[in-house]
BADO-964317 format. One record per residue (C-alpha): residue in three letters; x, y, z. Coordinates in steps of 0.25 Angstrom, whole numbers, plus 5000, padded with zeros to 4 digits. Example, Ala and Ser with C-alpha at 12.3 -4.5 7.8 and 13.67 -1.06 7.14 Angstrom:
<atoms>
ALA504949825031;SER505549965029;
</atoms>
This chain:
<atoms>
MET499950015000;ASN500650144997;ALA500950235008;THR499950355009;MET500150505015;ILE499250605018;GLY499250715006;LEU498350845004;VAL497650814991;LYS497050904981;GLU496050804977;VAL494950884970;ARG494850994960;GLY494151084970;PRO494551164984;GLY495051074995;ALA496150964998;VAL496150835006;LEU497050775015;LYS497050635011;GLU497950505010;VAL498750484998;PRO499850384994;VAL501250424997;PRO501950464983;ARG503150384978;CYS504250454973;GLY504750424958;ARG506250404954;ASP506450564953;GLU505550604966;VAL505650624981;LEU504550584991;VAL504750705002;LYS503950685015;ILE503450825017;LYS503550895030;ALA503051035028;THR502351095016;SER501551245014;ILE500251295008;CYS500551374994;GLY499651464988;THR499551344978;ASP499051264987;VAL497851354991;HIS497551364976;ILE497551204976;TYR496651194989;ARG495751304985;TRP495651264970;ASP495651384962;ALA495751404947;TRP497351374946;ALA497151254955;GLU496051194946;LYS496951234934;THR498251184939;VAL498051074950;VAL498150924949;THR497150844957;PRO497150764965;ASN498350784972;VAL499250814983;PHE499650964983;GLY500551064990;HIS502051104986;GLU502751164996;PHE503451065006;ALA504651015013;GLY505050875016;ILE505850755018;VAL506150655007;GLU505650515010;ALA506250444996;VAL506750484982;GLY506650414969;SER507650334964;ASP508450444955;VAL508350544965;VAL509750564970;HIS509750714976;VAL508650694986;ARG508750584999;PRO507650545007;GLY507750645020;ASP507950755013;THR507250885016;VAL506550945003;SER505451024996;GLY505351054983;GLU505151124971;GLY503551104966;HIS503751124950;ILE503850994944;VAL504551034930;CYS504850944918;GLY506350984919;VAL506450974902;CYS505551094897;LYS506251224892;ALA505851294906;CYS506551184914;ARG507851184905;THR508051334906;GLY507851354922;ASN506451384922;ALA505851254928;HIS504951324936;VAL504151364924;CYS504051224918;PRO502851214908;ASN502751074914;THR502751094927;LYS502151014937;SER501851064952;PHE502050974965;GLY500750994973;ILE499951054961;THR500050974949;ALA500950864957;PRO500850784971;GLY501350904981;CYS501550884995;PHE500450915004;ALA500650775008;ASP501550685017;TYR502650655005;ALA502850704992;ILE503450674979;VAL504450774975;LYS505250774961;ALA506750764965;SER507050874957;ASN506150974964;ILE506550924978;ILE507251034987;HIS508151004998;ASN507951085010;ALA509051095022;LYS508851015033;ASP508451115043;MET507551195035;PRO506151185042;PHE505151105033;GLU504151225036;LEU505051305029;ALA505651215019;CYS504151205012;LEU504051355010;GLN505251354998;ASP504351314988;PRO503551454989;LEU504651524995;GLY505351484980;ASN504051564972;ALA504551684981;VAL505951664979;GLN505851664964;THR504851784965;VAL505851864973;LEU507051814965;ALA506451834951;GLY507251974950;ASP508052074958;ILE507752094972;ALA508752154978;GLY508452294984;LYS507052324979;SER505852334983;VAL504952214982;ALA503352194982;VAL502852064987;ILE501352074982;GLY500651954989;ALA501051915003;GLY500751765003;PRO501751665007;ILE502551674994;GLY502451824995;LEU502951825009;MET504251745005;ALA504451834994;VAL504651945004;ALA505551865012;VAL506351834999;ALA506451984994;LYS506952035007;ALA507951915008;CYS508351934994;GLY508652074996;ALA507452154992;GLY507352304996;ALA505952345002;VAL504952215002;ILE503452244999;ALA502452135003;ALA501052164998;ASP499652085002;VAL498152105007;ASN498451995020;PRO498952055032;TYR499351935036;ARG500251915025;LEU500852065025;GLU501252025039;LEU501851915035;ALA502651985023;ARG503152085035;ARG503751955042;MET504451905030;GLY505052045028;ALA504152125020;ASP504552275021;ALA503152325019;VAL501852265018;ILE500752305009;ASN499252275010;ASN498852284996;GLY497352265002;GLN497352405008;VAL498352484999;PRO498652494984;LEU499852394982;ALA500552454971;ASP500352594977;ALA500952534992;ILE502052474986;ARG502552604978;GLU502352684990;TYR503352584997;THR504352604987;GLY504252754986;GLY503552754973;GLU504452654965;GLY503552534965;ALA504252394970;GLU505452344961;VAL505052204964;ILE503652154964;LEU503352004968;GLU501851964965;MET501451854975;SER499951884975;GLY499451844961;HIS498251954964;PRO498152034951;ASP497752164959;ALA499252134966;ILE499852104953;ARG499452214946;GLN499852314959;GLY501152254961;PHE501452294944;GLU501052424948;ALA501852434959;ALA503252384953;ALA504252484950;PRO504752514938;ALA505652394932;ALA505252314945;ARG505052154944;VAL503652104946;SER503751944949;LEU502451884950;LEU502251754957;GLY500851764961;ILE499851704953;PRO498451774948;THR497151714949;ARG496751794937;GLU497351884926;VAL497952014930;SER497852134921;LEU499152234921;ASP499552354916;LEU500652304908;SER501252444903;SER501052534915;HIS501452424927;ILE502352334917;ILE503052374904;PHE503252514908;LYS503652474920;GLY504852374915;LEU504452264926;ARG504952144924;ILE503952034928;GLU504351884934;GLY503251784933;ILE503651684945;THR503251544947;GLY503851444957;ARG505251434958;ARG506451424949;MET506951284950;TYR507851274956;GLN508451434958;THR507351474967;TRP507551354977;TYR508951374979;GLN508551534981;VAL507551484992;LYS508651394997;GLY509551514999;LEU508551605005;LEU508051495015;GLU509151425019;GLN510051535023;GLY508951605030;ARG508651735020;ILE507251705021;ASP506251655034;LEU505051585030;THR504551555043;PRO503751685046;LEU502851635033;ILE502451515039;THR501251555047;HIS500451415049;ARG500751265048;PHE499751145047;SER499451005045;LEU499150955032;HIS498050895038;ASP497651035042;TYR497751085028;LYS496451145025;ALA496551255037;ALA497851285031;PHE497451295016;GLU496251395024;LEU497351465031;MET498251485018;ALA497051535011;SER496551635020;GLY498051705019;GLN498351715034;CYS499451635034;GLY500851625028;LYS501451505025;ILE500651375028;VAL501351245033;PHE501051095032;THR501751015041;HIS501850875037;ASP502050805050;ASN500850775056;GLU500950875064;THR499750975068;ALA500451125064;ALA499351195073;GLU500351225084;HIS501251295074;ASN500151405070;GLU499751425085;GLY500151565089;GLU500451615076;GLU500051745075;HIS499951845063;THR499551985066;HIS498952065055;GLY499452225061;GLY500652305061;LEU500852305047;GLU501652415040;LEU500652415027;ILE501052505016;VAL499952605015;
</atoms>
């Protein structure tokens, strides 16, 4: 009889998920079986859980979902030589073909043949997960699992921040979700000048302060572009990092960009965005970068350098911990926005004790008005 495990499964093409017994996967010749120790919820997982138009178009069901993880190697396939049982690891979520033009020219992160771990291939909200050996990322033995599982989204932030020159420049991070909050810390670590964070959520703006933002803007209360220009002496921000995907925020970000600024776009709009190309982009001479995932594997080495040398601290970002059995409460909290990063612990221990006493006040912010 095949061994079984507990997995969080997107079983039907509709809202919700099911925690159930599923077979423990077997690793193929070029694969690795990982005992999962910690996972974290991504915004993508919320889309899958709530089942929106993107999920309907993209996600394979039934499937164990989740893609941000850290764990210990349990077994390796016969062809695997660089990974051993007992290694502490995470993994790159893009499973690419390796032979297309994008892959062979250093752009595997946009491989047109990509399968996505936890989206179109089985993921990590389970006791065990299968990972392609080529996608394995080794972690330092002393790195806590709950921090190690954040490296995938941190890589998104790192690629967004470092898509162009950052040193000494004014930076506006629009959207203070978890990746935007990581971008604040990365920009500070990499020598940015003033770092401004914008969001409509006071809870997230307070976290932005804790992650190092020099100023915060509640753009539900004040016009975003005007506030950024005022803080930068009328010039506008030299680097715009758009993490929200909200059409209005995107437009205001382009308005707030300084002449010859760089605009890096990570947030994914749910509808078309209209822009005044002539006045907001062409005549300003802006450089625009579309960002997806992590550069394979340049970004991962940059992530390692920042984390292992203590250049950034992600611990303030982890506000709640849950057992996988409490997934409903975790996803409800994530959807509410009253949290930072939510981590699932996979040692069959209750995580409630970690959340006790965590008070996050919303007052006392120095908002740009």
